[in-house]
VEXRO-427498 format. One record per residue: residue in three letters; x, y, z of N, C-alpha, C in turn. Coordinates in Angstrom, 3 decimals, padded with zeros to 6 digits. Atoms other than C-alpha are relative to their C-alpha. Example, Ala and Ser with C-alpha at 12.3 -4.5 7.8 and 13.67 -1.06 7.14 Angstrom:
2
- ALA;000.890;-001.190;000.000;012.300;-004.500;007.800;000.900;001.200;000.000
- SER;-000.820;-001.190;-000.060;013.670;-001.060;007.140;-000.770;001.090;000.730
//
This chain:
262
- MET;000.841;-001.169;000.017;000.011;000.000;-000.001;000.886;001.244;-000.009
- THR;-000.805;-001.227;000.082;001.342;003.440;-000.940;-000.951;001.186;000.132
- LEU;000.790;-001.244;-000.110;000.218;007.033;-000.472;000.251;000.806;-001.254
- SER;-000.107;-000.841;001.204;-000.443;009.373;-003.382;000.675;001.311;000.357
- LYS;-000.585;-001.326;-000.182;001.150;012.761;-003.859;-000.941;000.927;000.784
- GLU;000.981;-000.801;-000.766;-002.063;014.394;-002.645;-000.069;-000.369;001.456
- ASP;-000.002;000.471;-001.350;-002.054;012.214;000.446;001.199;000.518;000.789
- MET;-001.164;-000.444;-000.653;001.459;013.195;001.320;-000.066;001.561;000.217
- GLN;000.128;-001.425;-000.214;000.684;016.893;000.816;-000.966;000.295;001.097
- ARG;000.917;-000.206;-001.130;-002.267;016.596;003.199;000.691;-000.290;001.320
- LEU;-000.707;000.338;-001.232;-000.071;014.904;005.797;001.019;001.078;000.347
- GLU;-000.904;-001.137;-000.237;002.498;017.712;005.355;-000.711;001.122;000.676
- ARG;000.787;-001.144;-000.572;-000.181;020.304;006.137;-000.394;-000.387;001.462
- ASP;000.384;000.393;-001.358;-001.355;018.246;009.133;001.183;000.040;000.963
- ALA;-001.228;-000.048;-000.861;002.191;017.966;010.483;000.383;001.421;000.372
- HIS;-000.261;-001.409;-000.280;002.659;021.727;010.218;-000.925;000.533;001.089
- ALA;001.004;-000.511;-000.929;-000.549;022.228;012.231;000.213;-000.573;001.394
- ILE;-000.311;000.599;-001.306;000.749;019.997;015.090;001.183;000.759;000.624
- GLU;-000.964;-000.957;-000.523;002.670;022.340;017.357;001.121;-000.643;000.807
- SER;-000.989;000.662;-000.880;004.463;019.927;019.679;000.583;-001.229;-000.618
- ARG;-000.698;001.158;000.498;007.066;017.444;018.625;-000.325;-001.219;000.923
- SER;000.329;001.141;-000.944;006.005;015.408;021.715;-001.245;-000.754;-000.446
- SER;001.181;000.704;000.485;002.838;014.482;019.810;000.439;-001.295;-000.645
- VAL;-000.469;001.208;000.603;005.003;011.871;018.099;-000.159;-001.203;000.941
- THR;000.136;001.084;-001.013;004.937;009.865;021.309;-001.369;-000.581;000.046
- TYR;001.405;000.432;-000.100;001.162;009.697;021.403;-000.454;-000.565;-001.346
- LEU;000.279;000.576;001.296;000.925;009.114;017.683;000.552;-001.448;-000.110
- ALA;-000.588;001.349;-000.040;003.223;006.123;018.158;-000.828;-000.910;000.895
- ASP;000.852;000.827;-000.845;001.052;004.871;021.027;-001.268;-000.474;-000.760
- ALA;001.199;000.288;000.777;-001.961;005.059;018.712;000.341;-001.017;-001.091
- GLN;-000.392;000.941;001.079;-000.091;003.237;015.935;000.197;-001.408;000.544
- ARG;-000.177;001.348;-000.559;000.949;000.397;018.237;-001.284;-000.640;000.403
- CYS;001.295;000.510;-000.348;-002.591;-000.003;019.529;-000.763;-000.483;-001.254
- LEU;000.623;000.372;001.234;-003.897;-000.016;015.959;000.563;-001.264;-000.575
- HIS;-000.620;001.172;000.524;-001.356;-002.633;014.958;-000.456;-001.242;000.746
- ASP;000.379;001.149;-000.785;-002.477;-004.883;017.789;-001.489;-000.328;-000.147
- THR;001.462;000.212;-000.044;-006.271;-004.374;017.649;-000.599;-000.014;-001.363
- ARG;000.528;-000.153;001.355;-006.765;-003.582;013.977;-001.317;000.765;-000.053
- GLU;001.220;-000.799;-000.075;-009.464;-001.102;015.001;000.389;001.422;000.280
- PRO;-000.376;-001.400;-000.170;-008.922;002.673;014.522;-000.603;000.595;001.259
- LEU;000.733;-000.637;-001.147;-011.471;003.621;017.211;000.598;-000.527;001.356
- ASP;-000.717;000.429;-001.206;-009.586;001.481;019.810;001.189;000.880;000.274
- ALA;-001.144;-000.874;-000.139;-006.557;003.671;019.140;-000.440;001.356;000.512
- LEU;000.507;-001.281;-000.531;-008.634;006.796;019.680;-000.450;-000.079;001.429
- ALA;000.375;000.190;-001.376;-010.096;005.393;022.868;001.232;-000.036;000.893
- LEU;-001.228;000.103;-000.811;-006.567;004.652;024.128;000.489;001.418;000.302
- LEU;-000.547;-001.364;-000.201;-005.477;008.315;023.600;-000.917;000.728;000.981
- ARG;000.930;-000.676;-000.911;-008.599;009.453;025.447;000.293;-000.469;001.447
- VAL;-000.304;000.533;-001.318;-007.729;007.203;028.387;001.291;000.609;000.538
- LEU;-001.287;-000.564;-000.387;-004.168;008.574;028.427;-000.130;001.440;000.541
- TRP;000.210;-001.430;-000.449;-005.562;012.094;029.052;-000.013;000.115;001.504
- GLY;000.106;-000.060;-001.465;-006.254;011.348;032.673;001.066;-000.871;000.696
- SER;-001.008;000.873;-000.628;-003.198;009.135;033.265;001.280;000.773;000.309
- SER;-001.265;-000.612;-000.336;000.301;009.772;034.530;000.853;000.312;-001.233
- HIS;-000.726;-000.282;001.241;001.453;009.832;030.920;-000.335;001.400;-000.603
- ALA;000.341;-001.357;000.528;-000.143;013.271;030.396;-000.364;000.947;001.171
- LYS;000.232;-000.838;-001.159;000.131;015.115;033.692;000.307;001.470;-000.306
- ARG;-000.430;-001.424;000.197;001.947;018.258;032.526;-000.768;000.625;-001.171
- GLU;000.761;-000.700;000.965;000.426;020.909;030.366;000.572;-000.222;-001.424
- LYS;-000.568;000.203;001.321;002.861;020.410;027.509;-000.311;-001.429;-000.500
- GLN;000.400;001.357;000.391;001.993;016.687;027.527;-001.377;-000.036;-000.477
- LYS;001.412;-000.032;000.418;-001.691;017.453;027.355;-000.119;000.685;-001.315
- ALA;000.073;-000.677;001.273;-001.070;019.871;024.506;000.406;-000.950;-001.153
- ALA;-000.429;000.934;001.056;000.817;017.215;022.527;-001.020;-001.075;-000.184
- LEU;001.021;001.064;000.088;-001.820;014.538;023.345;-001.264;000.516;-000.700
- GLN;001.150;-000.619;000.641;-004.567;016.965;022.287;000.228;000.046;-001.522
- ASP;-000.265;-000.037;001.416;-002.915;017.430;018.893;-000.100;-001.337;-000.639
- ALA;000.065;001.371;000.512;-002.525;013.685;018.416;-001.430;-000.518;-000.065
- GLY;001.327;000.476;-000.049;-006.039;012.880;019.529;-000.913;000.644;-000.965
- ARG;000.876;-000.699;000.932;-007.728;015.548;017.477;000.323;-000.395;-001.423
- TRP;-000.296;000.433;001.346;-005.823;014.542;014.387;-000.631;-001.371;-000.277
- LEU;000.474;001.373;000.231;-006.777;010.864;014.810;-001.542;000.037;-000.134
- GLU;001.424;-000.053;000.076;-010.435;011.706;015.494;-000.471;000.620;-001.351
- ASP;000.403;-000.633;001.255;-010.663;014.079;012.489;000.204;-000.935;-001.178
- ARG;-000.311;000.919;001.135;-009.023;011.492;010.243;-001.065;-001.138;-000.109
- ILE;000.998;001.048;000.025;-011.499;008.784;011.258;-001.367;000.547;-000.443
- ARG;001.291;-000.607;000.434;-014.474;011.147;010.841;000.028;000.251;-001.494
- ARG;-000.108;-000.348;001.414;-013.263;012.139;007.357;-000.244;-001.304;-000.840
- GLU;000.163;001.265;000.737;-013.210;008.472;006.256;-000.347;-001.113;000.977
- ILE;000.449;000.863;-001.152;-015.286;006.417;008.703;000.364;-001.488;-000.248
- ASP;-000.300;001.377;000.259;-014.464;003.145;006.934;001.502;-000.186;-000.384
- ILE;-001.455;000.088;000.282;-010.702;003.731;006.693;000.511;-001.357;000.517
- SER;-000.505;001.300;-000.391;-008.807;000.458;006.826;001.131;000.168;001.028
- PRO;-001.087;-000.088;-001.004;-006.408;-000.290;009.716;001.372;000.153;-000.714
- GLU;-001.245;-000.056;000.688;-003.605;-000.759;007.217;000.315;001.414;-000.510
- ARG;-000.158;-001.344;000.563;-004.175;002.635;005.596;000.333;000.953;001.142
- LEU;-000.188;-000.888;-001.117;-004.427;004.447;008.925;001.397;-000.202;000.679
- GLU;-001.308;000.301;-000.612;-001.335;002.691;010.287;001.148;000.616;-000.834
- LEU;-001.003;-000.579;000.895;000.638;003.825;007.238;000.054;001.487;000.146
- GLU;000.039;-001.427;-000.126;-000.527;007.411;007.615;000.580;000.433;001.360
- LEU;-000.556;-000.355;-001.344;000.348;007.430;011.370;001.523;-000.078;-000.043
- GLY;-001.438;000.110;000.102;003.853;006.293;010.527;000.599;001.189;-000.725
- TRP;-000.507;-001.140;000.743;004.396;009.022;007.978;-000.228;001.294;000.759
- LEU;000.228;-001.210;-000.738;002.828;011.670;010.188;001.018;000.159;001.099
- GLN;-001.039;-000.111;-000.999;005.275;010.878;012.970;001.282;000.520;-000.602
- ARG;-001.233;-000.493;000.629;008.178;011.386;010.583;-000.102;001.496;-000.331
- LEU;000.173;-001.404;000.444;006.762;014.631;009.275;-000.039;000.968;001.191
- VAL;000.051;-000.855;-001.200;005.989;016.024;012.738;001.412;000.173;000.564
- ALA;-001.400;-000.106;-000.550;009.577;015.255;013.883;000.785;000.987;-000.843
- VAL;-000.758;-000.938;000.873;010.845;017.233;010.894;-000.489;001.421;000.114
- HIS;000.509;-001.331;000.119;008.476;020.189;010.936;-000.323;000.682;001.310
- SER;000.411;-000.670;-001.242;007.449;020.773;014.538;001.180;000.634;000.700
- ALA;-001.044;-000.638;-000.809;009.405;023.081;016.815;000.421;-000.912;001.107
- SER;-000.527;000.791;-001.081;011.613;021.449;019.373;-000.629;000.427;001.312
- GLU;000.568;-000.376;-001.314;010.158;021.291;022.882;000.933;000.942;000.762
- THR;-000.928;-000.869;-000.721;013.279;023.032;024.143;-000.054;001.404;-000.476
- ASP;000.073;-001.367;000.509;012.500;026.029;021.982;-001.014;000.884;000.744
- LEU;001.075;-000.775;-000.695;009.487;027.022;024.144;-000.049;-000.458;001.448
- GLU;000.216;000.305;-001.418;008.986;027.178;027.862;-001.455;-000.411;000.143
- ASP;001.391;000.473;-000.268;005.892;025.547;029.320;-000.970;001.190;-000.001
- ASP;000.929;-001.086;-000.112;004.364;028.954;030.051;-000.314;000.666;-001.326
- ASP;000.233;-000.607;001.266;004.735;030.001;026.465;-000.919;-000.844;-000.918
- ARG;000.802;000.867;000.823;002.738;027.046;025.138;-001.460;000.270;000.178
- PRO;001.432;-000.136;-000.160;-000.989;027.362;024.388;-000.554;-001.137;000.834
- ARG;000.542;000.977;-000.913;-002.989;025.570;027.032;-001.201;-000.711;-000.674
- PRO;001.144;000.738;000.524;-005.401;022.812;025.886;-001.226;000.267;000.874
- ARG;001.259;-000.119;-000.805;-009.024;023.083;026.934;-000.211;-001.260;000.784
- THR;000.228;001.166;-000.861;-009.683;020.761;029.849;-001.258;000.126;000.773
- ASP;001.261;-000.207;-000.701;-013.283;021.606;030.707;-000.500;-001.345;000.595
- ASN;000.500;001.142;-000.733;-014.639;019.183;033.312;001.028;-001.140;000.058
- GLY;-001.075;000.980;-000.132;-011.332;017.363;033.213;000.010;-001.038;-001.096
- GLY;000.062;000.978;001.055;-012.242;015.464;030.060;000.908;000.333;-001.229
- ALA;-000.789;-000.273;001.191;-010.124;015.076;026.929;-000.792;000.723;-001.044
- PRO;000.723;-000.820;001.069;-011.008;017.539;024.131;-000.130;-000.758;-001.297
- PHE;000.171;000.841;001.202;-011.367;014.662;021.712;-000.527;-001.372;000.451
- GLY;000.458;001.394;-000.267;-012.880;011.200;021.486;-001.199;-000.160;000.867
- ALA;001.123;000.092;-000.898;-015.986;012.038;023.418;-001.143;-000.876;-000.617
- HIS;001.127;000.695;000.668;-018.202;010.289;020.809;000.564;-001.267;-000.674
- VAL;-000.604;001.194;000.588;-016.165;007.112;020.243;-001.069;-001.044;-000.342
- GLU;000.995;001.055;000.263;-019.207;004.830;020.549;-000.908;000.362;-001.160
- GLN;000.772;-000.427;001.144;-021.230;006.899;018.050;000.795;-000.247;-001.281
- LEU;-000.812;000.226;001.190;-018.310;006.739;015.635;000.143;-001.558;-000.273
- ARG;-000.068;001.430;000.140;-018.055;002.991;016.296;-001.288;-000.579;-000.720
- ALA;001.300;000.439;000.608;-021.763;002.550;015.362;000.000;000.363;-001.485
- LYS;-000.090;-000.421;001.406;-021.165;004.519;012.130;000.937;-000.876;-000.787
- ARG;-001.031;000.874;000.641;-018.094;002.447;011.356;-000.603;-001.389;-000.250
- ASN;000.655;001.331;000.140;-019.994;-000.853;011.937;-001.038;000.028;-001.128
- ALA;000.993;-000.099;001.042;-022.770;000.361;009.725;000.618;000.084;-001.421
- ALA;-000.712;-000.055;001.249;-020.348;001.220;006.953;000.546;-001.384;-000.387
- ALA;-000.553;001.359;000.273;-018.750;-002.213;007.251;-001.093;-000.933;-000.485
- LYS;001.115;000.819;000.420;-022.189;-003.855;006.910;-000.461;000.326;-001.405
- ARG;000.327;-000.419;001.369;-022.988;-001.814;003.817;000.997;-000.564;-001.026
- GLU;-001.001;000.509;000.922;-019.709;-002.840;002.272;-000.130;-001.521;-000.161
- ALA;000.146;001.424;000.069;-020.325;-006.499;003.124;-001.175;-000.329;-000.907
- ARG;001.158;000.227;000.866;-023.798;-006.313;001.472;000.360;000.235;-001.450
- HIS;-000.395;-000.346;001.374;-022.228;-004.722;-001.585;000.852;-001.126;-000.590
- GLU;-000.845;001.090;000.506;-019.612;-007.466;-001.857;-000.772;-001.262;-000.228
- ASP;000.814;001.209;000.147;-022.252;-010.191;-001.440;-001.017;000.054;-001.129
- SER;000.998;-000.148;001.029;-024.602;-008.745;-004.032;000.628;-000.421;-001.351
- PRO;-000.570;000.428;001.270;-024.173;-010.242;-007.510;000.341;001.159;-000.906
- ALA;-000.393;-001.026;000.932;-022.459;-008.218;-010.130;-001.108;000.227;-001.006
- PRO;001.091;-000.261;000.960;-024.867;-006.540;-012.558;000.339;-000.775;-001.315
- SER;-000.194;000.749;001.234;-025.403;-008.577;-015.690;000.318;000.969;-001.183
- PRO;-000.333;-000.865;001.148;-023.895;-007.141;-018.880;-001.251;000.096;-000.881
- PRO;001.208;-000.133;000.908;-026.451;-005.818;-021.388;000.058;-001.053;-001.096
- PRO;000.036;000.933;001.061;-027.597;-008.279;-023.975;000.581;000.522;-001.260
- PRO;-000.474;-000.496;001.280;-025.915;-008.083;-027.350;-001.104;000.470;-000.903
- ASP;001.007;-000.535;000.904;-027.699;-006.162;-030.049;000.234;-000.471;-001.434
- ARG;-000.274;000.570;001.339;-026.145;-008.005;-033.013;000.813;-001.262;000.136
- LEU;-000.793;001.231;-000.022;-024.573;-011.304;-033.895;001.492;000.354;-000.189
- PRO;-001.424;-000.180;000.249;-020.768;-011.429;-033.681;000.357;-000.498;-001.389
- ASP;-000.398;000.359;001.333;-018.807;-011.879;-036.877;000.046;-001.512;-000.198
- PHE;-000.020;001.465;-000.024;-018.362;-015.602;-036.000;-000.724;-000.522;001.224
- PHE;000.658;000.551;-001.198;-020.533;-017.686;-033.708;-000.169;-001.533;-000.183
- GLU;000.241;001.427;-000.047;-021.015;-021.324;-032.738;-001.496;-000.323;-000.109
- ALA;001.407;000.361;000.225;-024.272;-022.956;-033.812;-000.226;-001.470;000.049
- ARG;000.395;001.442;000.003;-026.147;-026.218;-033.619;-001.368;-000.131;-000.644
- PHE;001.376;000.263;000.534;-029.274;-027.843;-035.059;-001.007;000.200;001.152
- VAL;001.079;-000.147;-000.999;-032.484;-026.905;-033.240;-000.452;-001.374;000.486
- SER;000.420;001.345;-000.300;-033.530;-030.535;-033.396;000.997;-001.006;-000.634
- TRP;-000.934;001.022;000.471;-030.832;-033.194;-033.624;-000.760;-001.108;-000.692
- GLN;000.776;001.138;000.532;-033.475;-035.843;-034.263;-000.508;000.308;-001.409
- GLU;000.470;-000.362;001.335;-034.950;-033.947;-037.253;001.193;-000.004;-000.999
- ALA;-001.137;000.036;000.895;-031.433;-033.472;-038.674;000.465;-001.368;-000.331
- LEU;-000.428;001.367;000.242;-030.510;-037.079;-038.199;-000.937;-000.737;-000.936
- GLU;000.982;000.619;000.942;-033.738;-038.197;-039.929;000.201;000.509;-001.422
- ALA;-000.200;-000.605;001.300;-033.034;-035.823;-042.820;001.214;-000.622;-000.657
- PHE;-001.198;000.621;000.562;-029.558;-037.263;-043.224;-000.214;-001.467;-000.324
- LYS;000.336;001.401;000.240;-030.873;-040.817;-042.976;-000.738;-000.163;-001.287
- THR;000.795;000.064;001.228;-033.381;-040.124;-045.693;000.881;000.302;-001.231
- ALA;-000.916;-000.312;001.115;-030.665;-038.580;-047.895;000.848;-001.169;-000.378
- ARG;-000.847;001.185;000.292;-028.482;-041.661;-047.518;-000.817;-001.078;-000.730
- LYS;000.869;001.006;000.569;-031.424;-043.948;-048.327;-000.275;000.335;-001.466
- ARG;000.316;-000.342;001.374;-032.316;-042.045;-051.507;001.206;-000.172;-000.888
- ARG;-001.252;000.143;000.771;-028.683;-042.013;-052.573;000.255;-001.477;-000.332
- LYS;-000.194;001.417;000.252;-028.490;-045.822;-052.225;-001.019;-000.532;-001.085
- GLN;001.012;000.381;000.938;-031.679;-046.056;-054.281;000.241;000.609;-001.383
- GLY;-000.298;-000.640;001.274;-030.037;-044.034;-056.994;-000.812;001.167;-000.279
- LYS;000.837;-001.191;000.107;-032.369;-041.137;-056.375;000.760;001.222;000.536
- LEU;-000.598;-001.269;-000.505;-031.301;-037.543;-055.935;-000.633;000.436;001.263
- PRO;000.550;-000.429;-001.308;-031.648;-036.509;-052.333;-000.683;001.357;-000.120
- LYS;000.707;-001.283;000.056;-034.163;-033.708;-051.770;000.685;001.031;000.904
- ASN;-000.577;-001.060;-000.829;-032.896;-030.433;-050.579;-001.078;000.522;000.952
- ARG;000.926;-000.565;-000.991;-034.474;-028.945;-047.465;000.794;000.889;000.970
- LEU;-000.592;-000.873;-000.965;-033.790;-026.338;-044.800;-000.151;-000.578;001.419
- LEU;000.017;000.498;-001.348;-032.889;-027.433;-041.295;000.301;001.170;000.963
- ASP;-000.177;-001.111;-000.908;-033.304;-024.891;-038.471;001.194;-000.156;000.904
- VAL;-001.161;000.030;-000.916;-030.204;-024.002;-036.517;-000.110;001.222;000.946
- VAL;000.060;-001.099;-001.009;-029.596;-021.755;-033.512;001.379;000.172;000.611
- PRO;-001.292;-000.181;-000.693;-026.544;-020.156;-031.812;000.056;-000.843;001.279
- VAL;-000.155;000.740;-001.279;-025.128;-022.220;-028.939;-000.153;000.979;001.174
- ALA;000.083;-000.947;-001.087;-024.822;-019.049;-026.781;-001.477;000.479;000.147
- ALA;001.419;-000.349;-000.220;-028.249;-018.387;-025.186;-000.255;001.442;-000.241
- GLU;000.269;-001.422;000.136;-027.789;-014.638;-025.308;-000.081;000.400;-001.453
- LEU;000.089;-000.283;001.371;-027.484;-014.788;-029.053;-001.222;-000.517;-000.701
- GLN;001.123;000.650;000.591;-030.521;-016.919;-029.724;-001.163;000.924;-000.411
- PRO;001.072;-000.904;000.441;-033.079;-014.068;-029.728;000.339;000.785;-001.301
- LEU;-000.401;-000.712;001.189;-031.037;-012.477;-032.562;000.067;-000.901;-001.230
- ALA;-000.199;000.983;001.133;-031.090;-015.619;-034.750;-001.118;-000.998;-000.046
- ALA;001.128;000.932;000.045;-034.579;-017.086;-034.723;-000.319;-000.451;-001.419
- ASP;000.330;000.333;001.371;-034.598;-017.260;-038.525;001.137;-000.717;-000.703
- LEU;-001.151;000.667;000.635;-031.388;-019.257;-039.139;-000.380;-001.432;-000.408
- ALA;000.183;001.393;000.483;-031.374;-022.453;-041.166;001.167;-000.326;-000.899
- CYS;-001.028;000.471;000.929;-028.841;-024.560;-043.077;-000.688;-000.771;-001.130
- SER;000.512;000.705;001.121;-029.562;-025.880;-046.540;000.714;-001.316;-000.179
- MET;-000.657;001.329;000.148;-028.942;-029.625;-047.028;001.046;-000.034;-001.047
- PHE;-000.984;000.036;001.109;-027.194;-029.063;-050.324;000.350;001.364;-000.499
- GLY;-000.394;-001.380;000.388;-026.910;-025.284;-050.497;000.929;000.616;000.959
- THR;-000.987;-000.508;-000.977;-024.701;-024.850;-047.454;001.192;-000.966;-000.039
- ALA;-001.209;000.805;000.124;-021.148;-026.070;-048.036;000.366;-000.521;001.387
- GLY;-000.303;000.652;-001.298;-020.145;-028.510;-045.277;-001.100;-000.916;000.463
- MET;001.111;000.839;-000.466;-023.560;-030.024;-044.766;000.126;-001.436;-000.555
- GLU;-000.073;001.346;000.562;-022.786;-032.938;-047.131;000.908;-000.888;000.820
- GLN;-000.837;000.805;-000.867;-020.102;-034.033;-044.693;-000.735;-000.658;001.116
- LEU;000.802;000.495;-001.131;-022.772;-034.621;-042.069;-000.879;-001.186;-000.374
- ILE;000.916;001.042;000.435;-024.828;-037.008;-044.157;000.523;-001.373;000.438
- ASP;-000.581;001.314;-000.342;-022.411;-039.885;-043.480;000.704;000.040;001.337
- HIS;-000.641;-000.101;-001.300;-021.355;-038.697;-040.036;-000.738;-000.900;000.990
- ASP;000.529;000.851;-001.020;-021.851;-041.247;-037.237;000.078;000.683;001.353
- GLY;000.005;-000.573;-001.347;-022.708;-040.376;-033.647;-000.698;001.328;000.136
- GLU;000.658;-001.248;-000.257;-023.867;-037.133;-032.158;000.441;001.065;-001.001
- LEU;-000.334;-001.060;000.906;-024.034;-034.190;-034.472;000.807;001.069;000.670
- PRO;-000.887;-001.028;-000.630;-021.315;-031.603;-033.802;-000.625;001.407;-000.159
- THR;000.291;-001.409;000.242;-021.640;-027.903;-033.392;000.900;000.510;-001.121
- PHE;-000.777;-000.489;001.109;-020.217;-025.703;-036.144;-000.003;001.526;000.091
- GLN;-000.075;-001.446;000.016;-019.209;-022.150;-036.792;-000.707;000.599;-001.223
- ILE;000.639;-000.740;001.081;-021.144;-019.665;-038.928;000.597;001.393;000.006
- ALA;-000.449;-001.378;000.160;-019.789;-016.379;-040.289;-001.208;000.842;-000.447
- VAL;001.118;-000.861;000.329;-022.292;-013.543;-040.436;000.121;000.422;-001.527
- ALA;-000.172;-000.430;001.376;-020.738;-012.497;-043.778;-000.509;-001.060;-001.021
- ASP;000.446;001.082;000.932;-021.839;-015.868;-045.249;-001.526;-000.125;-000.052
- LEU;001.468;000.186;-000.062;-025.561;-015.431;-044.417;-000.703;000.634;-001.235
- VAL;000.770;-000.532;001.101;-027.933;-014.951;-047.337;-001.482;-000.315;000.263
- SER;001.427;000.186;-000.192;-031.724;-014.693;-047.462;-000.511;-001.028;-000.993
- ARG;000.569;001.109;000.809;-033.615;-017.762;-048.744;-001.291;-000.490;000.650
- ASP;001.286;000.529;-000.436;-037.297;-018.632;-048.375;-000.352;000.473;001.446
- GLY;000.305;-000.550;-001.273;-037.693;-016.285;-045.387;000.960;-000.338;001.107
- LYS;-001.027;000.340;-001.012;-034.631;-017.597;-043.615;001.298;000.605;-000.362
- ARG;-001.400;-000.441;000.251;-031.055;-016.499;-043.226;000.812;-001.298;-000.061
- VAL;-000.661;001.289;000.217;-028.972;-019.344;-044.630;001.479;000.255;-000.279
- PRO;-001.412;-000.164;000.275;-025.169;-019.588;-044.440;000.386;-000.751;-001.284
- SER;-000.496;000.684;001.189;-023.435;-020.390;-047.698;000.954;-001.133;000.358
- ARG;-000.884;001.053;-000.450;-021.050;-022.534;-045.685;000.003;-000.071;001.528
- ILE;-000.188;000.179;-001.417;-020.481;-023.922;-042.221;001.414;-000.532;000.227
- MET;-001.343;000.494;-000.300;-017.142;-024.635;-040.556;-000.174;-001.057;001.079
- LEU;000.226;001.165;-000.888;-017.228;-028.076;-038.981;001.195;-000.340;000.817
- ARG;-001.054;000.594;-000.794;-015.261;-029.627;-036.212;-000.444;-001.389;000.347
- LEU;000.478;001.336;-000.184;-016.163;-033.227;-036.691;000.815;-000.759;001.079
- GLY;-000.648;000.714;-001.117;-015.448;-035.456;-033.712;-000.166;000.718;001.317
- ALA;000.262;-000.679;-001.212;-016.265;-032.751;-031.162;-001.430;-000.199;000.420
- GLY;001.402;000.210;-000.548;-019.283;-033.123;-028.916;-000.833;001.250;-000.273
- GLY;000.890;-001.099;000.257;-022.322;-030.944;-029.521;-000.283;000.786;001.233
//
């Protein structure tokens, strides 16, 4: 997973807005929690707990924790379904950028630092973790339903392809026609020509070819089937070979693959 140029520019701006380099410590705490739990809101809850702990007693610690906690909360709110992997990657980069861009703690005295708001002793971030968790769970359910739903069917074709596989509509009728042709040939009689209905093998093409037929002696390749034993094979038809005859579209030739199953 990588970050785009726009992502890095946003993180640069976020790092500039974080005033204390000590925020790196709390960002690292959040990253470790995220790595262990794989849940962004658990990391936010951890930072909120740290507000009242010995790890954030001094004002400058609270200022740094406030920057880290507010960034994390804002980032989750902006993309409620952000993946743990993506957030962990951004936290890692943000720590590096803060270390580069933030002023050193030694550059400012405690009294010169802006004081974080600590009304009622609560952290100024993460007050609505459970509401965010509900939104995140709802987003995950929507995504799961989307993944489970079948992909939309492609639109049906509006014309026959240049080449398509076809078969006889009725194998029994075709076999009887070939049997009759063999019998007349043995009797020294000229076999009668007739049209045998055919249909594309692909079901989606069948509505486009309800008028297809092969001529017993007018379609090149059909004579090979008269003496063919076994199941009748499928064959290929080229649209360019179709001609109109007796209300049907009849191919002047078919391309056989004798020996293949129908």
